[in-house]
C-alpha positions in Angstrom: 0.0 0.0 0.0 1.3 3.5 -0.9 1.7 5.3 2.4 0.1 8.6 3.1 1.9 11.3 5.1 1.0 11.2 8.8 0.0 14.9 9.1 -2.7 14.3 6.4 -5.1 12.9 8.9 -5.0 16.0 11.1 -5.2 18.4 8.1 -8.2 16.6 6.6 -9.9 16.2 10.0 -9.5 19.9 10.8 -10.8 21.0 7.4 -13.9 18.7 7.7 -14.8 19.8 11.2 -14.2 23.5 10.5 -16.3 23.4 7.3 -19.0 21.5 9.1 -19.0 24.1 11.9 -19.4 27.0 9.6 -21.9 25.1 7.4 -24.2 24.6 10.4 -23.7 27.8 12.4 -22.6 30.2 9.6 -20.5 33.3 10.2 -22.0 36.7 10.9 -20.4 39.9 12.1 -22.2 42.9 13.7 -21.1 46.5 13.5 -23.5 48.7 15.5 -27.0 47.8 14.3 -25.8 46.3 11.0 -25.5 42.5 10.8 -23.4 41.1 7.9 -23.7 37.4 6.9 -20.4 36.2 5.4 -21.2 32.5 5.5 -24.7 31.2 5.5 -25.7 28.4 8.0 -28.8 26.4 9.0 -30.7 29.5 10.0 -30.4 30.8 6.4 -32.1 27.8 4.9 -35.4 28.6 3.2 -38.0 26.2 4.6 -40.8 25.0 2.4 -44.6 25.5 2.8 -45.0 22.2 4.6 -42.5 23.3 7.4 -42.7 27.0 7.8 -45.9 28.0 6.0 -46.3 30.7 3.3 -48.7 32.6 1.1 -51.7 31.5 -0.9 -53.2 33.9 -3.5 -55.6 33.8 -6.4 -55.1 36.3 -9.3 -57.5 37.5 -12.0 -57.3 40.0 -14.8 -58.0 43.5 -13.6 -61.1 45.4 -14.7 -62.9 42.2 -15.5 -61.0 41.7 -18.7 -62.0 38.4 -20.5 -58.5 37.0 -21.1 -57.7 34.3 -23.7 -56.2 31.0 -22.7 -52.9 32.2 -24.1 -52.9 35.4 -22.1 -53.6 33.5 -18.9 -50.7 31.1 -19.6 -48.5 34.2 -20.3 -49.5 35.8 -17.0 -48.7 32.5 -15.2 -45.3 32.5 -16.9 -44.5 35.9 -15.3 -45.3 34.6 -11.8 -43.2 31.5 -12.4 -40.3 33.7 -13.7 -40.4 35.8 -10.5 -40.6 32.8 -8.2 -37.6 31.2 -9.9 -35.6 34.5 -9.8 -36.1 34.4 -6.0 -34.8 30.7 -5.8 -38.3 29.5 -4.8 -38.7 25.9 -6.1 -41.3 24.7 -3.6 -44.2 26.5 -5.1 -47.6 25.3 -6.5 -48.9 27.2 -9.5 -52.1 26.5 -11.4 -53.9 28.3 -14.3 -57.6 27.9 -14.6 -58.4 29.3 -18.1 -62.1 28.6 -17.8 -62.5 31.1 -15.0 -59.5 33.4 -15.7 -57.9 32.6 -12.4 -54.3 31.9 -11.4 -53.6 30.2 -8.1 -50.2 30.2 -6.4 -48.8 29.0 -3.1 -45.2 29.6 -2.1 -43.2 29.7 1.2 -41.9 32.6 3.1 -38.4 34.0 2.4 -35.7 32.7 4.8 -35.2 36.2 6.2 -38.9 37.1 6.4 -39.8 38.4 9.8 -43.1 40.3 9.4 -45.0 37.6 7.4 -46.8 40.2 5.3 -48.8 38.3 2.6 -49.8 41.5 0.9 -46.2 42.6 0.2 -45.3 39.2 -1.0 -48.2 39.0 -3.4 -47.7 42.5 -4.7 -44.1 41.6 -5.5 -45.0 38.7 -7.8 -48.1 40.1 -9.3 -46.8 43.5 -10.4 -47.3 44.3 -14.0 -44.5 42.7 -16.1 -42.0 45.1 -17.5 -40.8 43.8 -20.9 -37.9 45.8 -22.4 -35.5 45.6 -25.3 -32.0 46.8 -24.5 -28.7 47.2 -26.3 -26.0 44.7 -25.4 -26.3 42.0 -22.8 -24.2 43.1 -19.8 -25.5 42.2 -16.4 -24.6 42.7 -12.7 -25.1 39.2 -11.3 -26.1 35.7 -12.0 -28.1 33.0 -10.2 -29.5 29.5 -10.9 -33.1 28.7 -11.7 -34.9 25.6 -10.4 -33.5 23.5 -13.3 -29.9 24.6 -12.5 -29.8 26.9 -15.6 -28.0 30.2 -15.3 -30.1 33.3 -14.8 -28.7 36.7 -15.7 -29.9 39.6 -13.5 -29.8 43.4 -13.5 -28.8 45.2 -16.7 -25.6 47.3 -16.5 -23.8 49.9 -18.6 -25.3 50.5 -22.1 -27.8 47.7 -21.4 -29.6 50.0 -18.9 -30.9 52.0 -21.9 -34.4 51.0 -23.0 -34.9 50.8 -26.8 -38.5 49.5 -26.8 -40.9 48.1 -24.2 -43.6 45.4 -24.3 -46.4 47.8 -25.3 -45.1 47.6 -28.9 -45.3 43.8 -29.0 -48.6 42.6 -30.4 -47.9 38.8 -30.0 -45.2 36.2 -29.8 -45.6 32.6 -30.9 -43.4 29.5 -30.9 -43.0 27.6 -34.1 -40.6 25.6 -36.2 -37.4 27.4 -37.2 -37.7 27.6 -41.0 -34.1 28.8 -41.3 -32.6 25.8 -39.5 -31.2 22.8 -41.3 -32.7 20.5 -38.8 -36.4 19.8 -38.5 -36.4 19.8 -34.7 -35.3 23.3 -34.0 -37.8 25.9 -32.9 -38.0 29.7 -32.9 -40.1 32.5 -31.5 -41.9 34.8 -34.0 -42.8 38.3 -33.0 -45.5 40.6 -34.4 -44.9 44.3 -33.7 -47.5 47.1 -33.6 -45.3 49.9 -34.8 -42.9 48.5 -37.4 -41.0 51.8 -37.7 -39.7 51.6 -34.1 -38.2 48.2 -34.6 -36.8 49.2 -38.0 -34.9 52.0 -36.4 -33.6 49.6 -33.7 -32.5 46.9 -36.1 -30.9 49.5 -38.4 -28.8 51.0 -35.6 -27.9 47.7 -34.0 -27.4 45.4 -37.0 -24.9 42.6 -36.3 -25.0 43.6 -32.6 -26.8 42.2 -29.6 -30.2 43.4 -28.5 -31.3 41.7 -25.2 -34.8 41.1 -24.0 -35.6 41.5 -20.3 -38.5 40.7 -18.0 -38.2 43.1 -15.1 -34.5 42.6 -14.1 -34.1 39.1 -15.6 -32.6 38.6 -19.1 -34.9 36.3 -21.2 -32.8 36.2 -24.4 -29.9 38.0 -26.1 -30.2 37.6 -29.8 -28.0 39.2 -32.4 -29.7 41.4 -35.0 -28.9 39.7 -38.4 -31.1 41.9 -40.7 -33.0 45.2 -40.7 -36.7 44.4 -39.9 -39.0 46.7 -41.9 -42.3 44.8 -41.9 -42.8 44.3 -38.1 -42.3 40.6 -38.3 -39.2 39.3 -36.4 -37.9 36.0 -35.3 -35.7 34.8 -32.4 -33.7 31.7 -33.2 -31.1 29.7 -31.2 -31.7 26.0 -31.5 -34.6 26.1 -29.1 -36.6 23.0 -28.1 -40.4 23.2 -28.4 -40.7 23.8 -24.7 -38.0 26.5 -24.5 -39.5 28.4 -27.5 -43.0 28.2 -25.9 -41.7 29.4 -22.5 -39.9 32.3 -24.1 -43.0 33.3 -26.2 -45.2 33.1 -23.1 -42.9 35.4 -21.2 -42.7 37.9 -24.0 -46.5 37.9 -24.3 -46.7 38.5 -20.6 -44.9 41.8 -21.1 -47.4 42.8 -23.7 -50.6 41.8 -21.9 -53.4 44.3 -22.3 -54.3 43.9 -18.6 -52.7 43.8 -15.2 -53.3 41.2 -12.5 -55.4 41.9 -9.4 -55.7 39.8 -6.3 -59.0 38.0 -6.0 -58.1 36.5 -2.6 -55.0 35.9 -0.4 -54.0 34.5 2.9 -51.4 32.7 4.8 -50.8 28.9 5.0 -50.2 27.3 8.3 -47.2 25.0 8.3 -47.8 21.2 8.6 -45.0 20.9 11.2 -44.5 24.3 12.8 -41.3 25.7 14.3 -41.6 23.6 17.5 -41.9 20.4 15.6 -38.9 21.4 13.5 -36.8 21.9 16.6 -37.9 18.5 17.9 -36.8 17.0 14.6 -33.4 18.6 14.8 -32.9 17.2 18.3 -33.9 13.8 17.1 -31.5 14.0 14.2 -28.6 15.0 16.5 -29.5 12.1 18.9 -29.6 9.6 16.0 -26.3 10.8 14.7 -24.7 10.4 18.1 -26.1 6.9 18.4 -24.8 6.0 15.0 -21.3 7.3 15.8 -21.2 5.4 19.1 -22.2 2.1 17.3 -19.7 2.6 14.5 -16.9 3.3 17.0 -17.8 0.3 19.1 -18.2 -2.1 16.2 -15.3 -1.0 14.0 -13.1 1.0 16.4 -10.5 3.2 14.6 -12.2 3.0 11.1 -15.5 3.7 12.9 -14.0 6.8 14.5 -12.7 8.1 11.1 -16.1 7.2 9.5 -17.8 9.3 12.2 -15.7 12.4 11.3 -16.5 11.9 7.6 -20.2 11.4 8.4 -20.2 14.8 10.1 -18.5 16.2 7.0 -21.2 14.7 4.8 -23.9 16.4 6.8 -22.0 19.6 6.6 -21.7 19.5 2.7 -25.5 18.8 2.5 -26.3 21.8 4.6 -23.9 23.9 2.5 -25.6 23.0 -0.8 -29.0 23.9 0.8 -28.3 27.1 2.8 -26.4 29.0 0.1 -23.0 28.5 1.6 -21.5 28.2 -1.9 -22.2 31.2 -4.2 -22.9 28.8 -7.1 -25.6 27.1 -5.0 -28.3 29.6 -4.0 -30.4 29.0 -0.9 -32.6 26.0 -1.7 -36.1 25.5 -0.5 -36.0 22.6 2.0 -39.2 20.6 2.3 -40.2 17.4 4.1 -39.3 15.2 1.1 -36.0 17.1 0.9 -35.2 16.2 4.5 -36.1 12.6 3.6 -33.6 12.7 0.8 -30.9 13.9 3.2 -31.7 11.1 5.7 -31.6 8.5 2.9 -28.2 9.8 1.7 -26.8 9.8 5.3 -27.9 6.1 5.5 -26.0 5.4 2.3 -22.9 7.2 3.8 -23.1 4.9 6.9 -23.4 1.9 4.6 -20.4 2.9 2.5 -18.2 3.2 5.6 -19.5 -0.1 7.1 -18.8 -2.0 3.9 -15.2 -0.7 3.8 -14.6 -1.3 7.5 -16.0 -4.8 7.4 -13.9 -5.7 4.3 -10.8 -4.5 6.2 -11.7 -6.5 9.2 -12.1 -9.7 7.1 -8.7 -9.2 5.5 -7.1 -8.8 9.0 -8.8 -11.9 10.3 -7.4 -13.9 7.3 -3.9 -13.0 8.4 -3.1 -9.9 6.3 -0.9 -7.1 7.6 -2.6 -3.8 8.5 -1.4 -2.0 5.4 -2.4 -4.9 3.1 -5.8 -5.2 4.8 -6.5 -1.5 4.4 -5.4 -1.5 0.7 -7.3 -4.7 -0.3 -10.4 -3.9 1.9 -10.7 -0.4 0.3 -10.3 -1.8 -3.2 -12.7 -4.7 -2.8 -15.4 -2.5 -1.3 -15.2 0.3 -3.9 -17.1 -1.4 -6.7 -20.1 -2.2 -4.4 -20.2 1.4 -3.1 -19.7 2.9 -6.5 -22.5 0.9 -8.2 -25.0 1.7 -5.4 -24.2 5.4 -5.4 -24.2 5.8 -9.2 -27.6 4.1 -9.4 -29.0 6.6 -6.9 -27.4 9.5 -8.7 -29.1 8.5 -11.9 -32.5 8.2 -10.1 -32.0 11.6 -8.5 -31.2 13.3 -11.8 -34.3 11.7 -13.4 -36.4 13.1 -10.6 -35.0 16.6 -11.0 -35.3 16.6 -14.8 -38.8 15.1 -15.0 -40.3 16.9 -12.0 -38.6 20.3 -12.3 -40.8 23.4 -12.9 -41.0 22.7 -16.6 -41.7 19.0 -16.1 -43.1 16.9 -19.0 -45.4 14.7 -16.9 -47.5 17.4 -15.1 -50.5 16.3 -17.2 -50.2 12.8 -15.6 -49.1 13.6 -12.0 -50.3 17.2 -11.6 -48.4 20.4 -10.9 -48.5 19.9 -7.1 -45.9 17.1 -7.3 -43.3 19.4 -8.9 -41.7 21.1 -6.0 -41.8 18.3 -3.5 -40.3 15.6 -5.8 -37.7 18.0 -7.2 -36.6 18.9 -3.7 -36.2 15.2 -2.8 -34.1 14.5 -5.9 -31.9 17.6 -5.3 -31.1 16.7 -1.6 -30.6 13.1 -2.5 -28.2 14.0 -5.3 -26.2 16.4 -3.1 -26.1 13.8 -0.3 -24.7 11.1 -2.5 -22.1 13.4 -4.0 -21.1 14.3 -0.4 -20.9 10.6 0.4 -18.4 10.1 -2.5 -16.3 13.0 -1.2 -16.3 12.0 2.5 -17.3 8.4 2.8 -15.1 7.2 0.0 -12.1 9.5 -0.6 -11.6 11.4 2.6 -12.2 8.5 5.0 -9.7 6.3 3.1 -7.1 9.1 2.9 -7.4 9.6 6.7 -7.3 5.8 7.4 -4.1 5.3 5.4 -2.5 8.3 7.1 -3.3 7.4 10.7 -2.2 3.8 10.1 1.4 5.2 9.8 1.5 6.1 13.5 3.1 3.3 15.6 0.5 3.7 18.3 -2.2 2.9 15.8 -0.6 -0.2 14.3 -2.5 -2.7 16.3 -4.9 -5.1 14.6 -7.6 -5.0 17.3 -8.0 -1.2 16.5 -9.2 -2.2 13.1 -11.5 -5.0 14.1 -8.9 -7.7 13.7 -7.8 -10.3 16.3 -4.6 -10.2 18.1 -2.4 -7.2 18.9 
C-alpha cells in the first residue's frame, strides 16, 4: 500500500470539522445595528410551505377583462419567472383558463420576519415590464430551479431601453424555417409599430439586443437583418418547450391587462417551528447513536467514518443554505429532508462496507497495510455501483419533476416542487458521500495507520495485537 503522510489525517480532519461548523452555524459579524452574513448556515435555509408556512393567492385580470387562454398562460409564466428568480422551487402554481384565475402557493423567504402576505403578493403580481435593450451586460447571475444560469440586473449601455412590451402585439413559438434541422424551434414576434423596430435593427445590425423581463434577461439575440415589416424571429436551437416558454414570457410583457388579487391569505405549516426543533434534536441524537455504534463495532475505522459522516452532513447543509455562491439557498421541504436522511444512510453503509472488508482481511492473516489496501479496493465497486444508481435516479427526478416537467399532465403540478426537492437533496447527499465516505475516509485511514501507536490489529477490528 502506498503510504500517506502522517499529518494528512489531522489536516483533513480539521478541514472537515471547520467546514461543518461554519456550514451549520454560519459566520455573521455585527457593526452597530448592522449584521453582515459572510457565510450562511442552517438559520439561512429557506423552509418549504409544509414546514414554515407561506402565502396563498388567487389572481385574475383587472377590470374584469376576458382574457384568452394564451394570455392566462402568459401571466402564469410571469409569476413563475419571478418565483424562480427568487430561488423558490417549492411552489404550487395553477392556471384555470375557464374562470380566468391563477392560483399560487409559495413559502416565506428565509429572512422574512413580518410575514406580510400583501407585500409578497404585490411583488410577484406587479405588471410585467418587458424591455428591449442594447448589449447583454448584467450585474449578477443565479440559478433557476433547473440549474440553468439566470442573468440579473442590466448594467452599462444595457440600462438604456430601446423599446418596451407595449409595442409587441404577439409572440408565438414555431418551427425554425431557417434551420437545417427539423427539430429546431424559434419565437416569432409581431410588432405594432414596425418603424420603431426598423430603427432599432438598423442601428444595431450585427449587434446584440437583449430582451428583459423586469431585471431578468430572457434572451440576447444578435440582429442579423434590418426588420421593416414588423415581423421578427428569435432563433437559437430552441426546443419546443424552450420556445413556448420564451414566447409566453414575451407575451406576458405585452398583456393588455394587469393582475389583481381576488383573494389571499397565509398557509399554516404542517409541522411548525416547535416540531422542526424536535426533529433537529432527534437527528442529533440519531447521529450520536450511529457514531457510538460505529466506533464500538469498527473501532478506529468507525471513528474516522464518524468524522466523515459529520462532514457529509456539513456538505449537504452547505448546498442547501447557500454556503457556496454557485448554490443559491434552496427551499427545504419534508421530502427534501427525507432525501438527506436517505443519503446519510448510504454514507453509513459505505463506511461499514469498507470497515467490514478491512476486518475480514485482517482476520485472514493480512498485515494492517495490506488489509486497508485490499479492503478499500474490494469495497469500492459495491459502493460505486450503489451510489451511481441513486445519482441516476435523483437526476431523473430533478429533470422530470422540475418546474417545466413533462409529466405534469399525468401527475399534476402539485408534485413538482416536492419531488424535485427530494431529488436535489438526495443528489447532493450522494455526492457528499463520495467525497467524504469514499475518498476522505480512506485518505485519513491510510494516514493514521502510519503512527506506531495505531498499528495494532484490534484497533481495526482484527484479532490479536
